[in-house]
C-alpha positions in Angstrom: 76.3 94.6 102.7 77.1 92.0 99.9 79.2 89.1 100.8 82.8 89.8 100.1 84.6 87.6 97.6 88.0 86.2 98.5 91.1 88.3 97.6 94.8 87.8 97.6 95.4 90.8 99.9 93.3 91.2 103.1 92.7 94.0 103.7 93.4 95.4 100.1 96.1 98.0 99.8 94.8 101.6 100.1 96.9 103.5 97.6 96.9 107.3 98.0 96.8 108.5 94.3 99.6 111.1 93.9 99.7 111.3 97.7 96.7 112.7 99.6 95.8 114.6 96.4 92.4 115.7 97.6 93.9 117.3 100.6 97.4 118.7 99.6 99.3 119.6 96.4 99.7 116.3 94.4 103.0 114.5 94.2 104.6 116.6 96.9 106.3 115.3 100.1 103.5 117.2 102.0 100.9 115.1 100.2 102.7 111.9 100.7 103.4 112.5 104.4 99.7 113.5 104.9 98.6 110.3 103.2 100.6 108.3 105.6 99.1 110.2 108.6 95.6 109.5 107.2 96.3 105.8 107.2 97.2 105.0 103.6 98.9 101.6 103.2 100.3 102.5 99.8 101.5 105.6 98.0 101.1 106.1 94.2 103.0 108.5 91.8 104.5 108.8 88.4 108.2 108.6 87.9 110.5 110.3 85.4 114.3 110.5 84.9 116.1 113.8 85.0 119.0 114.7 82.6 121.5 113.7 85.3 119.9 110.4 86.1 117.7 111.1 89.1 114.3 109.4 89.5 111.7 112.1 90.3 108.0 112.1 91.0 105.6 114.2 88.8 102.5 113.5 86.8 103.2 114.9 83.2 106.9 115.3 83.2 106.8 119.0 82.6 107.2 122.2 84.7 106.9 125.9 84.2 104.2 128.5 83.8 101.3 128.2 81.3 99.9 131.6 82.3 102.1 134.2 80.6 104.6 132.9 78.2 103.3 129.3 77.9 106.8 128.0 78.5 107.0 124.4 79.7 110.2 122.5 80.3 110.6 118.7 80.1 112.0 117.0 83.2 114.2 114.8 81.1 115.9 117.9 79.7 117.1 119.3 83.0 119.2 118.3 85.9 117.7 117.6 89.3 119.0 120.8 90.8 117.1 122.8 88.1 113.7 121.4 89.1 111.3 123.3 91.3 111.6 122.4 94.9 108.1 120.9 95.2 109.1 118.0 92.8 110.5 115.3 95.0 113.0 112.5 94.2 112.0 108.9 94.9 114.8 108.8 97.5 113.2 111.8 99.3 109.9 109.9 99.3 111.5 107.0 101.1 113.3 109.3 103.5 110.1 111.2 104.3 107.7 108.2 104.5 109.9 105.1 105.2 109.9 101.8 103.3 107.1 100.0 105.1 104.4 101.3 102.8 103.6 99.8 99.3 104.7 102.1 96.5 103.1 102.1 93.1 104.8 104.0 90.3 103.4 104.6 86.9 106.6 104.5 84.8 106.3 107.4 82.4 110.0 107.2 81.4 111.2 103.5 81.1 114.8 104.8 81.3 114.1 105.6 85.0 113.6 102.0 86.0 117.3 101.1 86.8 117.5 104.1 89.0 114.2 103.4 90.6 115.4 99.9 91.6 118.7 101.4 92.8 116.9 103.8 95.1 114.5 101.0 96.4 117.5 98.8 97.2 119.1 101.6 99.1 115.9 102.1 101.1 116.2 98.4 102.3 115.3 95.0 101.1 111.7 95.3 102.2 111.2 98.2 99.9 111.7 96.2 96.7 109.1 93.7 97.7 106.7 96.5 98.2 107.4 98.4 95.0 104.9 98.1 92.1 106.0 99.2 88.6 103.1 100.0 86.3 103.0 100.2 82.5 100.8 99.2 79.6 103.5 97.5 77.6 103.8 93.8 78.5 107.2 93.5 76.8 108.6 96.3 78.8 107.2 94.9 82.0 108.7 91.5 81.3 112.1 93.0 80.6 112.1 94.6 84.0 111.8 91.3 85.7 115.4 90.4 84.8 116.6 93.6 86.6 115.4 92.3 90.0 113.2 89.4 90.9 111.8 91.1 94.0 110.0 94.1 92.3 106.3 93.8 91.6 105.1 94.3 88.0 101.6 95.7 87.1 99.8 95.6 83.7 97.9 99.0 83.5 95.1 98.8 81.1 91.3 99.0 80.4 89.0 96.0 79.8 88.1 97.3 76.4 91.8 97.2 75.4 92.2 93.5 76.2 91.3 92.2 72.8 92.3 88.6 73.5 90.0 88.4 76.4 90.5 88.5 80.2 91.3 84.8 80.6 94.1 84.8 78.0 95.4 88.0 79.5 95.5 86.4 82.9 97.4 83.4 81.6 99.9 85.7 79.8 100.5 87.7 82.9 101.2 84.5 84.8 103.5 83.1 82.1 105.5 86.4 81.9 105.7 86.7 85.8 103.7 90.0 85.8 102.1 90.2 89.2 99.0 92.3 88.9 96.6 94.0 86.6 95.2 97.5 87.2 92.0 98.6 85.6 89.4 101.3 86.2 87.0 100.5 88.9 84.1 100.5 86.4 85.8 97.5 84.5 85.7 95.2 87.5 83.2 92.5 88.4 83.4 89.7 90.9 83.8 87.3 88.1 86.8 89.1 86.8 88.7 89.3 90.1 87.9 85.6 90.7 89.4 84.9 87.2 92.7 86.8 87.8 93.0 85.3 91.2 92.7 81.8 89.7 96.0 82.6 87.9 97.4 84.1 91.2 97.5 87.6 89.8 96.5 90.6 91.9 93.5 92.8 90.9 93.8 96.5 91.4 91.1 99.2 90.8 91.9 102.9 90.2 89.9 106.1 90.3 87.7 104.9 93.2 86.7 108.3 94.7 83.5 107.5 96.6 82.5 105.3 99.5 80.0 103.3 97.5 82.5 102.6 94.7 85.3 101.6 97.2 83.0 99.3 99.1 81.8 97.7 95.8 85.2 96.9 94.5 86.4 95.6 97.9 83.3 93.3 98.0 84.4 92.0 94.5 87.7 90.8 96.1 89.9 93.5 94.8 93.5 93.6 96.2 94.3 97.3 95.9 92.3 100.5 95.5 93.6 103.8 94.2 91.9 107.1 95.4 92.5 110.8 95.8 90.5 110.9 99.0 92.6 108.9 101.5 90.3 109.4 104.5 87.3 108.0 102.6 89.4 105.3 101.1 90.7 103.9 104.4 87.4 104.3 106.2 85.6 102.4 103.4 88.2 99.7 103.3 88.0 99.2 107.1 84.2 99.1 107.0 84.1 96.7 104.0 86.5 94.3 105.6 85.3 94.4 109.2 
């Protein structure tokens, strides 16, 4: 096994992508509860705002049947009570799983952020420090820092999109008080994790579905790993950090 490079989080956070997605319907309370039982130390989802101002967890922000009439309804156009029962609110996630896990939210509707922070505060002070808000717009991320200094902010991107180069991006994240960068596992090298750590920025890797991939990124010093397969994820992290 290769020597593991230093990381800012030991062990790295094991984020269950959309809950235990490989084992249960994604973004449901069933999937989130199962992820916790399987040992996940973090939960991941996408967040949207309903017409009556509730933060709910769903991937594409649409619901309805595509099979017969191809009618799809946008979450932002309906009230919480009009949504299918399988779409949970963020508050229900905290009620079901507690506030001691890290929670990563891909912010699909920026208007949801004030409500997200309100819900996290209601879940307890510890929840805010474990809440990671992800987006690809650095200006938006920076604006959320003023809403609450305790929340964690994550630049979601790909290496090919960083036109200014990784070192300048790391310096920008540090200057703007953006805590982490999240890239596809294939983008990461040990040199890149070391670079972002030099600026005290966390390094996250997503779409890590196989044991070999998870062990490789953990060996690179990654601080958080996102996977659909929670059992493989946690077993691989444990083995790589033993």
